[in-house]
N, CA, C and O atoms as a Tinker XYZ file with bonds, in Angstrom:
   320  protein
     1  N    -35.318000  -34.998000  -37.653000    73     2
     2  CA   -34.500000  -35.606000  -36.486000    64     1     3
     3  C    -35.949000  -36.341000  -36.244000    63     2     4     5
     4  O    -36.994000  -35.733000  -36.477000    81     3
     5  N    -35.933000  -37.946000  -35.669000    73     3     6
     6  CA   -36.941000  -38.285000  -34.639000    64     5     7
     7  C    -36.732000  -38.670000  -33.600000    63     6     8     9
     8  O    -35.706000  -39.309000  -33.366000    81     7
     9  N    -37.615000  -38.406000  -32.692000    73     7    10
    10  CA   -37.562000  -38.856000  -31.375000    64     9    11
    11  C    -38.269000  -39.841000  -30.867000    63    10    12    13
    12  O    -39.476000  -39.984000  -31.061000    81    11
    13  N    -37.263000  -40.883000  -29.904000    73    11    14
    14  CA   -38.239000  -41.988000  -29.124000    64    13    15
    15  C    -38.270000  -41.918000  -27.912000    63    14    16    17
    16  O    -37.095000  -41.608000  -27.712000    81    15
    17  N    -38.775000  -41.976000  -26.824000    73    15    18
    18  CA   -38.843000  -42.420000  -25.019000    64    17    19
    19  C    -39.003000  -43.522000  -24.747000    63    18    20    21
    20  O    -39.648000  -44.177000  -25.566000    81    19
    21  N    -38.621000  -44.063000  -23.794000    73    19    22
    22  CA   -38.855000  -45.368000  -23.616000    64    21    23
    23  C    -37.565000  -45.441000  -22.417000    63    22    24    25
    24  O    -37.147000  -44.622000  -21.597000    81    23
    25  N    -37.172000  -46.885000  -22.779000    73    23    26
    26  CA   -36.122000  -47.588000  -21.683000    64    25    27
    27  C    -35.487000  -48.015000  -22.258000    63    26    28    29
    28  O    -35.998000  -48.599000  -23.213000    81    27
    29  N    -33.871000  -48.069000  -22.146000    73    27    30
    30  CA   -33.032000  -48.560000  -22.601000    64    29    31
    31  C    -32.693000  -50.616000  -22.014000    63    30    32    33
    32  O    -32.031000  -50.948000  -21.032000    81    31
    33  N    -33.385000  -51.560000  -22.982000    73    31    34
    34  CA   -33.071000  -52.432000  -22.287000    64    33    35
    35  C    -32.018000  -53.336000  -22.471000    63    34    36    37
    36  O    -31.956000  -54.295000  -21.701000    81    35
    37  N    -31.169000  -53.201000  -23.365000    73    35    38
    38  CA   -30.151000  -53.854000  -23.692000    64    37    39
    39  C    -28.755000  -52.617000  -23.876000    63    38    40    41
    40  O    -28.954000  -51.413000  -23.715000    81    39
    41  N    -27.331000  -53.223000  -24.248000    73    39    42
    42  CA   -26.938000  -52.517000  -24.998000    64    41    43
    43  C    -25.635000  -53.665000  -25.190000    63    42    44    45
    44  O    -25.554000  -54.630000  -24.431000    81    43
    45  N    -24.456000  -53.385000  -26.501000    73    43    46
    46  CA   -23.941000  -53.925000  -27.276000    64    45    47
    47  C    -22.900000  -53.236000  -27.166000    63    46    48    49
    48  O    -22.543000  -53.171000  -28.342000    81    47
    49  N    -22.043000  -52.585000  -26.487000    73    47    50
    50  CA   -20.923000  -51.871000  -26.487000    64    49    51
    51  C    -20.239000  -52.156000  -26.274000    63    50    52    53
    52  O    -19.990000  -52.948000  -25.365000    81    51
    53  N    -19.079000  -51.310000  -27.513000    73    51    54
    54  CA   -17.007000  -51.493000  -27.251000    64    53    55
    55  C    -16.650000  -50.236000  -26.700000    63    54    56    57
    56  O    -17.341000  -49.237000  -26.899000    81    55
    57  N    -15.988000  -50.228000  -26.265000    73    55    58
    58  CA   -15.052000  -48.992000  -25.544000    64    57    59
    59  C    -13.385000  -48.991000  -26.880000    63    58    60    61
    60  O    -12.688000  -49.946000  -27.224000    81    59
    61  N    -13.298000  -47.539000  -27.277000    73    59    62
    62  CA   -12.307000  -47.424000  -28.148000    64    61    63
    63  C    -11.098000  -48.149000  -26.868000    63    62    64    65
    64  O    -11.676000  -48.652000  -25.905000    81    63
    65  N     -9.665000  -48.208000  -26.836000    73    63    66
    66  CA    -8.570000  -48.236000  -26.024000    64    65    67
    67  C     -7.802000  -46.982000  -25.629000    63    66    68    69
    68  O     -7.164000  -46.759000  -24.600000    81    67
    69  N     -8.050000  -46.101000  -26.861000    73    67    70
    70  CA    -7.171000  -45.380000  -26.700000    64    69    71
    71  C     -7.972000  -43.817000  -26.108000    63    70    72    73
    72  O     -7.459000  -42.816000  -25.608000    81    71
    73  N     -9.387000  -44.139000  -26.414000    73    71    74
    74  CA    -9.835000  -42.841000  -26.264000    64    73    75
    75  C    -11.289000  -43.079000  -24.951000    63    74    76    77
    76  O    -11.366000  -44.185000  -24.415000    81    75
    77  N    -11.962000  -42.359000  -24.697000    73    75    78
    78  CA   -13.308000  -42.488000  -23.549000    64    77    79
    79  C    -14.295000  -42.081000  -24.410000    63    78    80    81
    80  O    -14.747000  -40.949000  -24.238000    81    79
    81  N    -14.803000  -42.878000  -25.456000    73    79    82
    82  CA   -15.509000  -43.430000  -26.863000    64    81    83
    83  C    -16.283000  -44.576000  -26.640000    63    82    84    85
    84  O    -15.495000  -45.520000  -26.567000    81    83
    85  N    -17.117000  -44.854000  -26.535000    73    83    86
    86  CA   -17.734000  -46.159000  -26.824000    64    85    87
    87  C    -18.741000  -46.023000  -27.623000    63    86    88    89
    88  O    -19.452000  -45.018000  -27.617000    81    87
    89  N    -18.927000  -47.108000  -28.467000    73    87    90
    90  CA   -19.821000  -47.524000  -29.309000    64    89    91
    91  C    -20.354000  -48.571000  -29.565000    63    90    92    93
    92  O    -19.981000  -49.487000  -28.832000    81    91
    93  N    -21.457000  -48.967000  -30.693000    73    91    94
    94  CA   -21.987000  -50.308000  -31.074000    64    93    95
    95  C    -23.586000  -49.866000  -30.633000    63    94    96    97
    96  O    -23.623000  -48.639000  -30.544000    81    95
    97  N    -24.554000  -50.315000  -30.412000    73    95    98
    98  CA   -26.134000  -50.572000  -30.509000    64    97    99
    99  C    -26.764000  -50.359000  -29.014000    63    98   100   101
   100  O    -26.064000  -50.788000  -28.097000    81    99
   101  N    -27.913000  -49.792000  -28.691000    73    99   102
   102  CA   -28.213000  -50.132000  -27.398000    64   101   103
   103  C    -30.116000  -50.197000  -28.311000    63   102   104   105
   104  O    -30.756000  -49.853000  -29.304000    81   103
   105  N    -30.169000  -50.807000  -27.197000    73   103   106
   106  CA   -32.287000  -51.097000  -27.883000    64   105   107
   107  C    -32.704000  -50.131000  -26.666000    63   106   108   109
   108  O    -32.200000  -49.841000  -25.581000    81   107
   109  N    -33.847000  -49.778000  -27.358000    73   107   110
   110  CA   -34.627000  -49.038000  -26.392000    64   109   111
   111  C    -36.336000  -49.204000  -26.682000    63   110   112   113
   112  O    -36.892000  -48.949000  -27.750000    81   111
   113  N    -36.914000  -49.644000  -25.574000    73   111   114
   114  CA   -38.372000  -50.232000  -25.783000    64   113   115
   115  C    -39.124000  -48.863000  -25.476000    63   114   116   117
   116  O    -38.639000  -48.134000  -24.610000    81   115
   117  N    -40.330000  -48.461000  -26.169000    73   115   118
   118  CA   -40.619000  -47.326000  -26.338000    64   117   119
   119  C    -42.138000  -47.692000  -25.002000    63   118   120   121
   120  O    -42.649000  -48.774000  -24.714000    81   119
   121  N    -42.442000  -46.342000  -24.495000    73   119   122
   122  CA   -43.285000  -45.753000  -23.998000    64   121   123
   123  C    -44.933000  -46.107000  -23.951000    63   122   124   125
   124  O    -45.842000  -46.462000  -23.200000    81   123
   125  N    -44.494000  -45.601000  -25.831000    73   123   126
   126  CA   -45.653000  -45.636000  -26.194000    64   125   127
   127  C    -46.912000  -46.545000  -26.670000    63   126   128   129
   128  O    -48.134000  -46.395000  -26.657000    81   127
   129  N    -45.927000  -47.664000  -27.137000    73   127   130
   130  CA   -46.404000  -48.813000  -28.014000    64   129   131
   131  C    -45.995000  -49.896000  -27.825000    63   130   132   133
   132  O    -46.332000  -50.825000  -28.560000    81   131
   133  N    -45.096000  -50.071000  -26.707000    73   131   134
   134  CA   -43.710000  -51.193000  -26.509000    64   133   135
   135  C    -43.280000  -51.739000  -27.332000    63   134   136   137
   136  O    -42.948000  -52.910000  -27.152000    81   135
   137  N    -43.100000  -51.096000  -28.625000    73   135   138
   138  CA   -41.919000  -51.813000  -29.609000    64   137   139
   139  C    -40.553000  -51.558000  -29.183000    63   138   140   141
   140  O    -40.410000  -51.014000  -28.088000    81   139
   141  N    -39.522000  -51.860000  -29.867000    73   139   142
   142  CA   -38.547000  -52.290000  -29.610000    64   141   143
   143  C    -37.439000  -51.498000  -31.024000    63   142   144   145
   144  O    -37.954000  -51.437000  -32.140000    81   143
   145  N    -36.425000  -51.119000  -30.893000    73   143   146
   146  CA   -35.795000  -50.387000  -31.773000    64   145   147
   147  C    -34.345000  -50.447000  -30.973000    63   146   148   149
   148  O    -34.168000  -50.078000  -29.812000    81   147
   149  N    -33.065000  -51.157000  -32.125000    73   147   150
   150  CA   -32.186000  -50.769000  -31.667000    64   149   151
   151  C    -31.637000  -49.429000  -32.684000    63   150   152   153
   152  O    -31.963000  -49.317000  -33.866000    81   151
   153  N    -30.731000  -48.450000  -31.933000    73   151   154
   154  CA   -30.202000  -47.892000  -32.097000    64   153   155
   155  C    -29.163000  -47.568000  -32.423000    63   154   156   157
   156  O    -28.825000  -47.801000  -31.263000    81   155
   157  N    -27.584000  -46.992000  -33.230000    73   155   158
   158  CA   -26.331000  -47.427000  -32.615000    64   157   159
   159  C    -25.906000  -45.825000  -32.259000    63   158   160   161
   160  O    -26.336000  -44.802000  -32.793000    81   159
   161  N    -24.973000  -45.956000  -31.236000    73   159   162
   162  CA   -24.189000  -45.279000  -30.600000    64   161   163
   163  C    -22.982000  -44.907000  -31.387000    63   162   164   165
   164  O    -22.485000  -45.826000  -32.038000    81   163
   165  N    -22.342000  -43.590000  -31.464000    73   163   166
   166  CA   -21.021000  -43.707000  -31.864000    64   165   167
   167  C    -20.358000  -42.566000  -31.867000    63   166   168   169
   168  O    -21.173000  -41.644000  -31.854000    81   167
   169  N    -19.221000  -42.171000  -31.877000    73   167   170
   170  CA   -18.440000  -40.923000  -31.479000    64   169   171
   171  C    -18.966000  -39.799000  -31.472000    63   170   172   173
   172  O    -18.285000  -38.870000  -31.038000    81   171
   173  N    -20.414000  -39.520000  -31.977000    73   171   174
   174  CA   -21.156000  -38.322000  -32.630000    64   173   175
   175  C    -22.517000  -38.284000  -31.680000    63   174   176   177
   176  O    -23.277000  -37.327000  -31.534000    81   175
   177  N    -22.600000  -39.520000  -31.112000    73   175   178
   178  CA   -23.580000  -39.305000  -30.132000    64   177   179
   179  C    -23.528000  -38.465000  -28.478000    63   178   180   181
   180  O    -23.092000  -39.114000  -27.527000    81   179
   181  N    -23.817000  -37.581000  -28.351000    73   179   182
   182  CA   -23.958000  -36.726000  -26.931000    64   181   183
   183  C    -24.751000  -37.784000  -25.979000    63   182   184   185
   184  O    -25.775000  -38.205000  -26.516000    81   183
   185  N    -24.445000  -38.393000  -24.447000    73   183   186
   186  CA   -25.308000  -39.008000  -23.783000    64   185   187
   187  C    -24.167000  -38.831000  -22.271000    63   186   188   189
   188  O    -23.016000  -38.418000  -22.130000    81   187
   189  N    -25.035000  -39.291000  -21.498000    73   187   190
   190  CA   -25.063000  -38.870000  -20.293000    64   189   191
   191  C    -24.720000  -40.478000  -19.449000    63   190   192   193
   192  O    -23.936000  -40.621000  -18.511000    81   191
   193  N    -25.509000  -41.503000  -20.068000    73   191   194
   194  CA   -25.627000  -42.400000  -19.345000    64   193   195
   195  C    -26.070000  -43.554000  -20.366000    63   194   196   197
   196  O    -27.088000  -43.244000  -20.985000    81   195
   197  N    -25.338000  -45.300000  -20.811000    73   195   198
   198  CA   -26.302000  -46.121000  -21.833000    64   197   199
   199  C    -26.373000  -47.466000  -20.434000    63   198   200   201
   200  O    -26.228000  -48.663000  -20.679000    81   199
   201  N    -26.527000  -47.119000  -19.570000    73   199   202
   202  CA   -27.144000  -48.123000  -18.586000    64   201   203
   203  C    -28.809000  -49.070000  -18.941000    63   202   204   205
   204  O    -29.916000  -48.544000  -18.832000    81   203
   205  N    -28.715000  -49.617000  -19.100000    73   203   206
   206  CA   -29.599000  -50.570000  -18.978000    64   205   207
   207  C    -30.843000  -50.195000  -18.051000    63   206   208   209
   208  O    -30.584000  -50.312000  -16.854000    81   207
   209  N    -32.189000  -49.752000  -18.358000    73   207   210
   210  CA   -32.860000  -49.866000  -17.217000    64   209   211
   211  C    -33.363000  -48.191000  -16.835000    63   210   212   213
   212  O    -34.157000  -47.635000  -16.077000    81   211
   213  N    -32.424000  -47.843000  -17.808000    73   211   214
   214  CA   -32.397000  -46.083000  -17.693000    64   213   215
   215  C    -33.650000  -45.541000  -18.542000    63   214   216   217
   216  O    -33.914000  -46.146000  -19.581000    81   215
   217  N    -34.353000  -44.562000  -18.210000    73   215   218
   218  CA   -35.422000  -44.011000  -19.048000    64   217   219
   219  C    -34.555000  -43.149000  -20.084000    63   218   220   221
   220  O    -33.362000  -43.039000  -19.804000    81   219
   221  N    -34.970000  -42.593000  -21.123000    73   219   222
   222  CA   -34.089000  -42.200000  -22.165000    64   221   223
   223  C    -35.097000  -40.801000  -23.116000    63   222   224   225
   224  O    -35.796000  -41.427000  -23.913000    81   223
   225  N    -35.188000  -40.307000  -23.170000    73   223   226
   226  CA   -35.271000  -39.510000  -25.000000    64   225   227
   227  C    -34.283000  -39.625000  -26.009000    63   226   228   229
   228  O    -33.297000  -38.888000  -26.003000    81   227
   229  N    -34.494000  -40.606000  -26.990000    73   227   230
   230  CA   -33.465000  -40.279000  -28.602000    64   229   231
   231  C    -33.858000  -39.537000  -29.140000    63   230   232   233
   232  O    -35.030000  -39.426000  -29.501000    81   231
   233  N    -32.635000  -38.560000  -29.412000    73   231   234
   234  CA   -32.638000  -37.988000  -30.817000    64   233   235
   235  C    -31.867000  -39.071000  -31.694000    63   234   236   237
   236  O    -30.838000  -39.649000  -31.345000    81   235
   237  N    -32.544000  -39.241000  -32.884000    73   235   238
   238  CA   -31.918000  -40.183000  -33.734000    64   237   239
   239  C    -32.197000  -39.764000  -35.449000    63   238   240   241
   240  O    -33.051000  -38.950000  -35.798000    81   239
   241  N    -31.482000  -40.345000  -36.188000    73   239   242
   242  CA   -31.836000  -40.396000  -37.528000    64   241   243
   243  C    -31.490000  -41.333000  -38.051000    63   242   244   245
   244  O    -30.676000  -42.108000  -37.548000    81   243
   245  N    -32.115000  -41.515000  -39.379000    73   243   246
   246  CA   -31.486000  -42.822000  -40.433000    64   245   247
   247  C    -29.788000  -42.538000  -41.028000    63   246   248   249
   248  O    -29.359000  -41.438000  -41.377000    81   247
   249  N    -29.008000  -43.834000  -41.027000    73   247   250
   250  CA   -27.853000  -43.249000  -41.477000    64   249   251
   251  C    -27.771000  -43.700000  -42.824000    63   250   252   253
   252  O    -27.856000  -44.866000  -43.209000    81   251
   253  N    -27.570000  -42.502000  -43.623000    73   251   254
   254  CA   -27.713000  -42.720000  -45.257000    64   253   255
   255  C    -28.773000  -43.402000  -45.368000    63   254   256   257
   256  O    -29.802000  -43.408000  -44.692000    81   255
   257  N    -28.280000  -44.316000  -46.786000    73   255   258
   258  CA   -29.745000  -44.344000  -47.529000    64   257   259
   259  C    -29.400000  -45.956000  -46.950000    63   258   260   261
   260  O    -29.056000  -46.767000  -47.810000    81   259
   261  N    -29.481000  -46.396000  -45.603000    73   259   262
   262  CA   -29.426000  -48.031000  -44.823000    64   261   263
   263  C    -30.999000  -47.855000  -43.956000    63   262   264   265
   264  O    -31.560000  -46.789000  -43.703000    81   263
   265  N    -31.378000  -48.963000  -43.682000    73   263   266
   266  CA   -32.004000  -48.974000  -42.506000    64   265   267
   267  C    -31.342000  -48.913000  -41.081000    63   266   268   269
   268  O    -31.922000  -49.492000  -40.163000    81   267
   269  N    -30.068000  -48.191000  -40.819000    73   267   270
   270  CA   -29.749000  -48.161000  -39.354000    64   269   271
   271  C    -30.278000  -46.800000  -39.004000    63   270   272   273
   272  O    -30.452000  -45.787000  -39.681000    81   271
   273  N    -30.469000  -47.071000  -37.810000    73   271   274
   274  CA   -30.820000  -45.760000  -36.880000    64   273   275
   275  C    -29.417000  -45.108000  -35.841000    63   274   276   277
   276  O    -28.832000  -45.816000  -35.022000    81   275
   277  N    -29.183000  -44.097000  -36.023000    73   275   278
   278  CA   -28.015000  -43.809000  -35.118000    64   277   279
   279  C    -28.379000  -42.414000  -34.582000    63   278   280   281
   280  O    -28.566000  -41.326000  -35.127000    81   279
   281  N    -28.428000  -43.109000  -32.567000    73   279   282
   282  CA   -28.527000  -41.708000  -32.102000    64   281   283
   283  C    -27.381000  -40.646000  -32.121000    63   282   284   285
   284  O    -26.160000  -40.800000  -32.152000    81   283
   285  N    -28.409000  -39.149000  -32.082000    73   283   286
   286  CA   -27.188000  -37.710000  -31.788000    64   285   287
   287  C    -27.549000  -37.617000  -30.718000    63   286   288   289
   288  O    -26.647000  -38.161000  -30.081000    81   287
   289  N    -28.578000  -37.155000  -29.750000    73   287   290
   290  CA   -28.607000  -37.450000  -27.971000    64   289   291
   291  C    -29.492000  -37.959000  -27.549000    63   290   292   293
   292  O    -30.668000  -38.072000  -27.893000    81   291
   293  N    -28.791000  -38.362000  -26.593000    73   291   294
   294  CA   -29.691000  -39.328000  -25.183000    64   293   295
   295  C    -29.399000  -38.614000  -24.223000    63   294   296   297
   296  O    -28.327000  -38.211000  -23.772000    81   295
   297  N    -30.953000  -38.420000  -23.805000    73   295   298
   298  CA   -31.425000  -37.583000  -22.612000    64   297   299
   299  C    -31.811000  -38.342000  -21.664000    63   298   300   301
   300  O    -32.391000  -39.370000  -22.015000    81   299
   301  N    -31.662000  -38.145000  -20.471000    73   299   302
   302  CA   -32.635000  -39.202000  -19.172000    64   301   303
   303  C    -33.894000  -38.117000  -18.856000    63   302   304   305
   304  O    -34.071000  -36.899000  -18.842000    81   303
   305  N    -34.545000  -39.186000  -18.647000    73   303   306
   306  CA   -36.155000  -38.688000  -17.976000    64   305   307
   307  C    -35.921000  -39.079000  -17.130000    63   306   308   309
   308  O    -35.356000  -40.116000  -16.783000    81   307
   309  N    -36.633000  -37.707000  -16.325000    73   307   310
   310  CA   -37.029000  -38.185000  -14.841000    64   309   311
   311  C    -37.992000  -39.332000  -14.265000    63   310   312   313
   312  O    -39.166000  -39.249000  -14.627000    81   311
   313  N    -37.626000  -40.450000  -13.370000    73   311   314
   314  CA   -38.996000  -41.452000  -13.046000    64   313   315
   315  C    -40.472000  -39.958000  -12.004000    63   314   316   317
   316  O    -40.525000  -39.427000  -10.895000    81   315
   317  N    -41.018000  -39.944000  -12.827000    73   315   318
   318  CA   -42.333000  -39.364000  -11.882000    64   317   319
   319  C    -43.557000  -40.730000  -11.810000    63   318   320
   320  O    -44.609000  -40.584000  -11.188000    81   319
């Protein structure tokens, strides 16, 4: 499992109509090197908020043998 800390800069999300599940992609701008990374969010992702502007730590992994990263946990970070 890999981790990245940073700011959610963009979201491309959809809601499943029958359930309270969101899926799609979020873009994270890293705190350490200003790189951006697109990470998939699905019904297996644990999170409190996916709002742009939030500081988060994301635990993610590569989806199978693709170049797609999928988030497993998105934890809020306090701004100090």
